[in-house]
N, C-alpha and C positions, 0 to 999 in steps of 0.2 A: 503493500499500500504506500509504502513511504516513496519508493522508487516512482511509480505512478505520480504523486503528486509532485515530485521532484521535476517530472519530465513535462506535467501539465504546466507549472511554472515557468520554464524554460521556454516552453513553446509560447506561452502568453508574454512573455519578456522579447523573444523573438520578433512576433507578430507586432508588438508596440512599438519596437525600436525602427521599422519599417515604415517609411513614409508614405510607400505606395499600395499598402494595405487598406488604411484608413481614410476615408474624406471624414473629416471633423462633424461629429454629430452636435454641432450648435449653429443654430439659426440666427441667434441674437444674444444680446447682453444687456442686462439692465443694471445701472451702475449707481451706488448711495453713497454720499459722504461731503468731504469737504474739498479743499482749493487743490490737494493732490489730484483729485478726478474731476474738478468741473471744468465743462468743456464751453462755457459762456452763460451759465443761467443767468448769473449776476446783473451781466450786459442789460437783461431785459427788464431788470428791476430797478424802475426809475429813482427809488429813495435808498437803493443799497450804496453804501461807501466802499464796500470791499469789490474792488474792480481791477481788471488786468486788460482792461478793452483798449489800450495806447501803445504806442512804441516805448522801447525795443521789445514788448513781450510778441511772441511768435515769430521771430525776426529769422531763424534759424532753418525753420522747416515751410512753415505756411507762408512765409515772407510779409505776413502781416498779423495786427492782434486778432485773436480769436475768443478773448476771453479767458483763456487757458493761464495759468498764474506759471508760466516758465517759457524757454525761448522756444520751443518747439511741442512734441508730441507728451503725451503721460502714459502711466503704465495702461489704463482702458485704450489707450488708442493703438500701443505696440501691441497688446494681446488680441486686440479686434484685427488687426494686420497679420499676425501670426496664424489667426484662423481663417483668413481671407474673407473677413467682413469689412463692409465700408464702416468709417469711423461713425459712431452713433452721435445724434445732434443732442443738444440739451433740449429739456422738455419744454422750457418756455418758448423756444423757438418753433419748435415741433407744433406746440399748441397753437401758437399765432398763426401756422401756415393753415391748420385746419378749420381755425374759425374764421380767417380772411378769404379761404377758400381756394387759395393757391394749390393745397394739396388735399386729396380726398379724404387718406386716413394716415393715421399716425404710422411711423417708420416701422416696416416688418425685421428688421436688423437690431432693434432694442433700441433704449432711451437713455440718456443720462438725466439723472435726478439730482446730482450734487452741486452744492452751493459751497463757494469759498467763504469761510469765514464762520462755518456753521460747526457745530458741536452735536455730541450725542444728548447734551443736556440742552432744554429747550431754551434757558437764558441765556447760554453762551452768546455773547456777540448780539444780543436781540437789538440792541440800540445801533446797529448798522444794517440792518433790514435785509438780515440774510434768510436762508430757508433752513429752519431746523431738520434734522433728521424725521422727526416725527412728521413734519408737513410734507416732507420727500414721501414719506411711507402713504401718507393721505393722496398725494397727486396720483401714486400710482396706483393705489386702491381704488379709486375713482374711475381710472381709466379700465382698470379689470371688470368691475362689478358694471359697468357703463357697457361691456363689453366693445370698447374700442381695440383691445388686443384679443387675439385668438388665444383662449385657455390652454391649447395643445402646444402653441408657441411658446407660453410661459415655463410648460412644466419641461419642454427640451432647452430652455436657455439657461446661460450662467448669469447669476446674479455677485455684483461684487458689494461689498460693504469696507469702508476704511474711512472711520470717523474717531475722533477724541482728542487730536493734538491740541486743538484750539481750545478744550476744556483744560488740559493740562496746563499749557501756556497761560492761560488766563488766571490759575489759581495763584501765579507767582506776582501778578500785576500787583504794584503797590498800591494805586485806587481803589482795590477791591478787597475786603476784607472776608475770607472764606468763613462759612460758619459751619463747617464740618473739617475734621482732622483729614489727611491725606486718604487713607485707608478708606474713611467712610465716604468720601467725595467719590473714590476710585469704584468702590461698590455701587453707588448712585448711577455712575456712569455703565457700570456691566449691566443693571438692571435696566437699561433703555438699551443696549445691544442686545440683550435676551429677548426684549419686545420686538425688535427689528426681526430677530430670526423668528418668532412666533407669526407676526403678521406676514411675511412673505411666503412663510409656508403654506398657510392658509390659505395665500392667494393663489397657489399651485408653484411655488418654487421648490425645486428639487435638487438643483447643483446649485450650491452656494458656497462663494470663497470668502473668508474672513480674513482682511489683511492687516496685521498688527501694524503698530505706529513703529516709525522709523526713531533714533535717537533724539527726540525734541530737544533735550538740553544741550544740544550741538548746533543748534540754528544759529545762524548769525545775529539775529535780532533780540539774542540774550545778552547783547549790550545795551539793550534798552532797558533791562532791569536792575534794579539798585541792589548791590550785592552779589550779583551774577559774576561769576570768573569770565573773563574773555582770553586767558590763557590756555586755557582746558575748558572740556563741556561742565555742563551745570548739573552735578552729580545728583542733587536733591530732585530735580525735574525729571532726570532720566529714570530714576528709582519708581517715581510714580509710573513712568512709562511703561518699566518691566513688570509692575505688580498688574497694570492694566492687561497688559499683553498675555501674562499669565491666565488671568481671568477669560481673556477672549479665547484661549485655545481650550480652556475648560469646558467653554460652552459648545465650542466647536466638536469637541470628543464626545460631547452628550448628542448630538445631532442626530446619529441613526439610532438611538435607542429612545429619544425624546419624540421623532419625526419619522415614521417608516416610510420608507421609500425614498427619504432625500440622502443625498452625500455632500459632507461640509469638507471644507480643506482649510487650514492656518496657514497664513503666508507668515513667516518669520521676518520681516524687513527689517527689523532692529540688527537682528544679526546678518543681515546680507549688507546693510549701509555700514555696520562696524568693521565688516570685511574688506567693504572698499577702502575706507580709511586707513585699516592697516596696512593694506597691500596697495597704497595710491599709485606707485609708479607702474606696477602691474597693470593698473586697469587706465593709465593714460592720463592720470590727475596731476596735475602740477602744484594745487591748492584743494584743500579739502576742509578749509577754516573760513576763510574770506567768501563773501559773496563775488560773484563775477559782476553784477550790477547792484548799483546803489552808493552809499558814502558813509562817513565816519568810522568810527572803529568797527572791523571786521567786514567793512561796507554793509553794516546791518542796522545804522541808525535812520536809513531815509528807504523809502520804496524805490524800486526800480521804475524810471520813468518819470520821477517828479524833479519839478526844477532844482540843476545843481548835482543830478547824478553823474557816475562815473561809471564807465562800462569796460570789461578788459577783453583785450583783441581776439582770444578763442575761448568761449563758454565751454568748449568739450573738455578744456583743461579743468574744470572747476567742478567740484561735486555740488555747491550750489550755484543756482542762478541768480536769485535774488535774496532778502533776508531771511526768508522763511523755507523756499522751495527749491528742491534740486534742479540741475540742468538737465536737459533732454538726454544729454549722453548719460548721465546717472540713472535717469528713469529707464534708458534702453537696458542696461547692465541689470538693475533691479527686474524688469520684466523677462530679461534672458533666465534670470535665475527662479522667477516664479514659473515660468512656461515648463522648462523640463530641467529645472534644478533636482538636488538630492534631499532627503528629510532632513537635513540639518538647515535648508533654504524654505521647504514647503512642505507639509504632511497631513496626512498619511500617504497622499499623492499629490503629484504634480498637475499645474493646469493642461499640459498637453495631455497626461491620460485621463483627466476628468472630461476634456472635451473629446475623447474617444469613448466613452461610456454611452451604452445606448441607453435611453430611457423609455418605458414603457407608458405610453398614455392611453 
């Protein structure tokens, strides 16, 4: 029996490694989160102050601003391209096109609901006019319940979740006084993440990818925080990130038990990025501390594109594009790790394997 199982495992692995055998069983991607994923939703919010719809954002790939908070593509974009899908439109753009009649239906390749500046906690950056994860879910729920999205499409699609970095960063803002201790605050975040999983499953999601936070305590914008070190990462902030990430992975491990028929995977983005920092030259980086675009200490005291900003000659040589966000080169490396990486990068299976799974509908 043991030999039979071993031969079966070898057969599965040999098939999975062949790009000619499988076409990916993924018609669409539905994305939820913050500026790591936002493809331009905030651009359609008149009263939103978290914007990247001006140069030099988008300059390296799209050659114009798209509302993405980087110089090119994000992880959601790269994974879409790996699968062979067109890039997903922001929900608010798709809705506008349907409402004004330029499009008859919502896109069949998925929708991006992410909103820069948002968090898993509803109150995070509420004053900036962003769309919290709860409202992103409501937008998707409305489409699903009104049959604007085919239920079979939903079941066959990938669902991406990445949120929490703004919640963690805001915990350390000097003008906000937290009412919870760090562990209780993280637990409140995890409660909202669990609600996300519960909601999308009930709406038909069966392949769910949850991405942990990167080392938020290393972003150049930490130079804005009184008491935060600028010669090294902010340890207290990264400790909260790691606590949150452990909780996220526990939620993912429970998916097949709590949600029959669903498959969940956890992307260990923190470990992926720390590996890039530790072996920077190997990955083509000359600078993993300063932002390519900005000004002040670490180029982290001003948003890229604001009056007086400075920009580096080659963004591909920088881990960070602006004071908060990775460069396209960094996103591409993260995407490759999540797509076909090993267990220390993404587990229990990678996105490529998840995309090959057949889903019964």
